[in-house]
C-alpha positions as CSV (number, residue, x, y, z in Angstrom):
1,M,11.1,46.9,11.3
2,G,14.6,45.2,11.6
3,P,15.4,41.9,10.3
4,L,14.9,40.1,13.7
5,E,11.4,41.7,13.8
6,L,10.6,40.6,10.4
7,L,11.7,37.2,10.9
8,I,9.8,36.8,14.2
9,T,6.6,38.8,13.5
10,N,5.8,37.9,9.9
11,D,3.0,35.5,9.7
12,V,4.4,33.6,6.6
13,L,7.8,33.3,8.2
14,R,6.2,32.0,11.5
15,V,4.3,29.3,9.7
16,M,7.5,28.3,8.0
17,D,9.3,28.3,11.3
18,L,6.7,26.1,12.8
19,L,6.6,23.8,9.7
20,G,10.4,23.5,10.2
21,V,9.8,22.2,13.7
22,F,7.4,19.7,12.4
23,V,9.4,18.4,9.6
24,M,12.4,18.0,12.0
25,G,10.2,15.9,14.2
26,V,9.1,13.9,11.1
27,A,12.8,13.1,10.2
28,A,13.7,12.4,13.8
29,G,10.7,10.1,14.1
30,A,11.7,8.3,10.7
31,L,15.1,7.7,12.5
32,A,13.4,6.5,15.8
33,S,11.2,4.0,13.6
34,R,14.2,2.4,12.4
35,L,15.8,2.1,15.7
36,N,12.4,0.5,17.0
37,F,11.8,3.1,19.8
38,D,8.8,3.3,21.8
39,A,6.4,6.3,22.0
40,V,8.6,7.9,24.7
41,G,11.6,7.7,22.5
42,F,9.9,9.2,19.5
43,A,8.6,12.1,21.7
44,V,12.1,12.9,23.2
45,I,14.0,12.5,20.0
46,G,11.4,14.7,18.2
47,I,11.5,17.5,20.6
48,S,15.4,17.4,20.8
49,A,15.7,17.5,16.9
50,G,13.1,20.1,16.4
51,L,13.7,22.5,19.3
52,G,17.4,21.6,20.4
53,G,19.2,24.2,18.3
54,G,16.9,27.1,19.5
55,L,17.2,25.8,23.1
56,V,20.9,26.1,23.0
57,R,20.8,29.5,21.4
58,D,18.5,30.8,23.9
59,L,20.2,29.5,26.8
60,I,23.4,30.8,25.9
61,L,21.8,34.2,25.3
62,G,20.4,34.1,28.9
63,I,16.8,34.6,27.9
64,G,14.4,33.8,30.6
65,V,12.1,31.6,28.9
66,P,13.4,30.0,25.5
67,A,11.2,30.7,22.5
68,A,10.4,27.0,22.3
69,F,8.8,27.1,25.7
70,D,7.1,30.5,25.3
71,G,3.7,29.0,24.2
72,P,2.5,25.7,23.2
73,W,2.9,25.9,19.4
74,Y,6.7,24.9,19.1
75,L,6.3,21.8,21.4
76,A,3.1,20.9,19.7
77,C,4.7,20.9,16.3
78,A,7.7,18.8,17.3
79,L,5.4,16.2,19.0
80,A,3.2,16.2,16.0
81,G,5.9,15.5,13.6
82,A,7.2,12.7,16.0
83,G,3.8,11.3,16.3
84,F,3.2,11.4,12.4
85,S,6.2,9.2,12.0
86,F,5.1,6.9,14.7
87,L,1.8,6.3,13.1
88,V,2.6,6.6,9.4
89,A,5.5,5.0,7.5
90,T,7.6,7.7,6.1
91,E,10.4,5.6,4.4
92,G,9.4,6.2,0.7
93,A,11.4,8.2,-1.8
94,W,9.0,11.1,-2.3
95,W,8.8,11.3,1.6
96,R,12.5,11.6,1.9
97,H,12.6,14.3,-1.0
98,L,9.9,16.3,0.7
99,V,11.3,16.3,4.0
100,T,14.8,17.2,2.6
101,V,13.4,20.3,0.9
102,L,11.4,21.6,3.9
103,D,14.2,21.0,6.2
104,I,16.6,22.9,3.9
105,A,14.2,25.8,4.0
106,A,13.8,25.6,7.8
107,M,17.7,25.4,8.3
108,G,18.0,28.9,6.3
109,L,15.4,30.4,8.3
110,W,16.6,29.2,11.8
111,A,20.3,30.5,10.6
112,A,19.1,33.8,9.9
113,T,16.8,34.0,13.0
114,G,19.6,33.0,15.3
115,T,22.1,35.2,13.8
116,A,19.9,38.3,14.0
117,K,18.7,37.4,17.4
118,S,22.3,37.2,18.6
119,L,23.2,40.5,17.1
120,G,20.1,41.9,18.8
121,Y,21.5,40.8,22.1
122,G,24.8,42.5,21.8
123,L,26.9,39.7,20.7
124,D,29.9,40.2,18.4
125,V,30.0,39.1,14.8
126,L,31.7,35.7,15.2
127,P,29.7,34.5,18.3
128,A,26.6,35.7,16.5
129,I,27.3,33.8,13.4
130,L,28.2,30.6,15.5
131,L,24.9,30.9,17.4
132,G,23.1,31.2,14.0
133,V,24.6,28.1,12.7
134,T,23.8,26.4,16.0
135,S,20.3,27.4,15.6
136,A,20.2,25.7,12.3
137,V,22.0,22.5,12.9
138,G,22.0,22.1,16.7
139,G,18.9,20.0,16.8
140,G,20.2,17.4,14.3
141,V,23.5,17.2,16.3
142,I,21.6,16.5,19.4
143,R,19.4,14.0,17.7
144,D,22.4,12.0,16.3
145,V,24.3,12.1,19.7
146,L,21.1,10.6,21.4
147,V,21.0,7.7,19.0
148,G,24.9,7.0,19.4
149,R,25.9,8.0,16.1
150,I,28.4,10.6,14.7
151,P,26.6,13.7,13.7
152,A,26.0,14.0,10.0
153,I,27.3,17.6,9.9
154,F,30.7,16.3,10.8
155,G,31.4,14.8,7.3
156,G,29.8,12.7,4.6
157,G,26.5,14.4,4.8
158,P,24.9,17.5,2.8
159,L,26.4,20.8,3.4
160,Y,23.8,21.9,5.9
161,A,26.3,23.6,8.1
162,T,28.0,25.3,5.2
163,G,24.6,26.7,4.0
164,A,23.6,27.8,7.5
165,L,27.0,29.6,7.8
166,L,26.5,31.3,4.4
167,T,23.1,32.5,5.5
168,A,24.4,33.7,8.9
169,V,27.2,35.7,7.2
170,L,24.7,37.3,4.8
171,T,22.3,38.1,7.7
172,W,25.1,39.7,9.6
173,L,25.9,42.0,6.4
174,V,22.3,43.1,6.3
175,V,22.3,44.1,9.9
176,A,25.9,45.7,9.9
177,L,25.2,47.5,6.6
178,G,21.7,48.7,7.6
179,L,20.1,47.2,4.5
180,P,16.4,46.9,4.0
181,S,15.1,44.0,6.2
182,P,13.4,42.1,3.4
183,L,16.9,41.3,1.9
184,V,17.4,39.0,4.9
185,L,15.1,36.7,2.9
186,I,17.7,36.7,0.3
187,A,20.3,35.4,2.7
188,V,17.9,32.8,3.7
189,A,17.3,31.6,0.1
190,V,21.1,31.7,-0.9
191,G,22.0,29.4,1.9
192,A,19.1,27.1,1.4
193,L,20.0,27.0,-2.3
194,L,23.4,25.9,-1.5
195,A,22.2,23.2,0.8
196,G,19.8,22.0,-1.7
197,L,22.2,21.8,-4.6
198,A,24.7,19.9,-2.3
199,A,21.9,17.4,-1.4
200,W,21.0,17.0,-5.1
201,R,24.6,16.9,-6.4
202,R,25.9,15.0,-3.5
203,W,28.5,17.7,-2.8
204,T,30.6,17.2,0.4
205,L,33.5,18.9,1.9
206,P,37.0,17.4,1.6
207,A,37.6,14.9,4.5
208,H,40.8,14.8,6.5
209,A,42.2,11.6,4.7
210,E,41.9,13.4,1.6
211,W,44.5,16.0,2.8
212,Q,46.7,13.6,4.6
213,V,49.9,12.0,3.1
214,T,49.6,8.5,4.6
215,M,52.1,6.7,2.3
216,S,55.6,5.7,4.0
217,A,58.9,6.6,2.4
218,P,59.3,3.1,0.6
219,Q,55.7,3.4,-0.7
220,L,56.3,6.8,-2.1
221,K,59.4,5.7,-3.8
222,R,57.8,2.8,-5.3
223,L,54.8,5.1,-6.6
224,V,57.5,7.5,-8.2
225,R,59.2,4.6,-9.8
226,R,56.1,2.9,-11.1
227,T,54.8,6.4,-12.4
228,R,58.2,7.0,-14.3
229,K,58.1,3.3,-15.9
230,Q,54.6,4.0,-16.9
231,E,55.5,7.5,-18.4
232,R,58.3,5.8,-20.3
233,E,56.0,3.1,-21.8
234,R,53.5,6.0,-22.9
235,V,56.1,7.9,-24.6
236,A,57.4,4.6,-26.4
237,L,53.7,3.9,-27.6
238,E,52.9,7.4,-28.7
239,T,56.2,8.4,-30.5
240,G,57.6,4.8,-31.5
241,T,60.8,5.8,-29.9
242,I,62.2,4.1,-26.8
243,P,63.6,6.8,-24.4
244,V,67.3,6.5,-23.9
245,I,68.5,5.2,-20.4
246,D,71.8,5.1,-19.2
247,P,72.1,2.2,-16.9
248,T,75.4,3.6,-15.3
249,G,73.7,6.8,-14.4
250,D,70.0,6.2,-14.1
251,D,69.0,4.5,-10.8
252,L,65.7,3.9,-12.3
253,A,66.9,2.0,-15.3
254,D,66.2,-1.5,-13.7
255,D,62.6,-0.6,-13.5
256,A,62.2,0.1,-17.3
257,A,64.1,-3.1,-18.2
258,A,62.3,-5.4,-15.8
259,D,59.3,-7.5,-16.7
260,D,57.3,-7.6,-13.4
261,L,54.3,-9.7,-13.7
262,D,52.4,-7.8,-10.9
263,A,53.0,-5.5,-8.0
264,A,54.1,-8.2,-5.8
265,G,56.9,-9.3,-8.1
266,Y,58.0,-5.6,-8.4
267,E,58.0,-5.4,-4.6
268,D,60.1,-8.5,-4.1
269,R,62.6,-7.5,-6.7
270,I,63.0,-4.0,-5.2
271,F,62.8,-4.7,-1.6
272,A,64.5,-8.1,-1.6
273,E,65.8,-9.0,1.8
274,P,69.4,-8.1,2.1
275,V,72.1,-10.4,3.1
276,V,73.1,-9.7,6.7
277,E,76.7,-9.7,7.2
278,E,77.9,-11.2,10.3
279,L,80.2,-9.0,12.5
280,P,82.9,-10.4,14.7
281,S,82.3,-10.5,18.5
282,T,78.5,-11.0,18.0
283,A,76.8,-13.8,19.7
284,E,75.8,-15.2,16.4
285,H,79.4,-15.2,15.2
286,G,80.4,-17.1,18.4
287,R,77.8,-19.7,18.0
288,R,78.9,-20.3,14.3
289,G,82.5,-20.5,15.7
290,Q,81.6,-23.4,18.1
291,E,79.8,-25.5,15.4
292,P,81.8,-28.6,14.3
293,R,83.3,-28.3,10.8
294,G,83.7,-30.9,8.3
295,S,87.1,-32.5,7.4
296,D,87.5,-30.2,4.3
297,D,87.2,-27.2,6.6
298,E,89.6,-28.5,9.0
299,E,92.1,-29.4,6.4
300,G,91.9,-26.0,4.8
301,T,92.2,-24.4,8.1
302,S,95.2,-26.4,9.0
303,A,96.8,-25.7,5.7
304,G,96.1,-22.1,6.2
305,H,97.6,-22.0,9.7
306,S,100.5,-24.0,8.8
């Protein structure tokens, strides 16, 4: 029995799979409740969240009837989860913790099943891993798009996609190396454990802004000067010795000697508006030349010309 047959035919794993669909329906229903959806909205969002990832996978693989529609159980579990949230308030803290745990377990199982199924249909390693991750998180993405918000896996949320990716890679290794089929359950557990730890410890991936330099050149120069000044003050406090600064050779000596009250005063001193020198043959220079001058200026001019 290969990993795919184990994941699909094992009764325990089958129950976990259906339970995951139910939990996704509950989570989607809780979101629909906050948005004040009606019964149709609950049903649509529950089916999309619980079955969306598997549907996308099976459609890409070209399977005649997707697994979600091959029998009544998957649709029934998704609708039951959404209906549960429609009838019962699921906003308590213990509800959220329970749903998170079950959701993470289902995520790992779906990532392994999707990867093994894609490999079984002849896909190369990278497409198979991608479809494995899609199976795990695709329903959540469709759910978020339906309600008009940025999908949680795009940043700021738990590392569900990262955990699914780890499970998918480990599942591929089990298949590629011909390891015993039960080892695929270790792949499921490892990915789920990573996602669980991330949810518990609030780990997130670095966002784009954390890797991007957004300061302009003047801002960066101010930061360097301020850092240098603070470092000199620290050295003076710790050693009791004032660092030697050569005012003629150190362009940062003014920063150390200045006593700025705040950042605004520092900025005003450093970036004081320069005096603009008027150049001949400019419009401003011409207008100035046409302005009437005082008697002193006229006398001075006449004396100069004479």
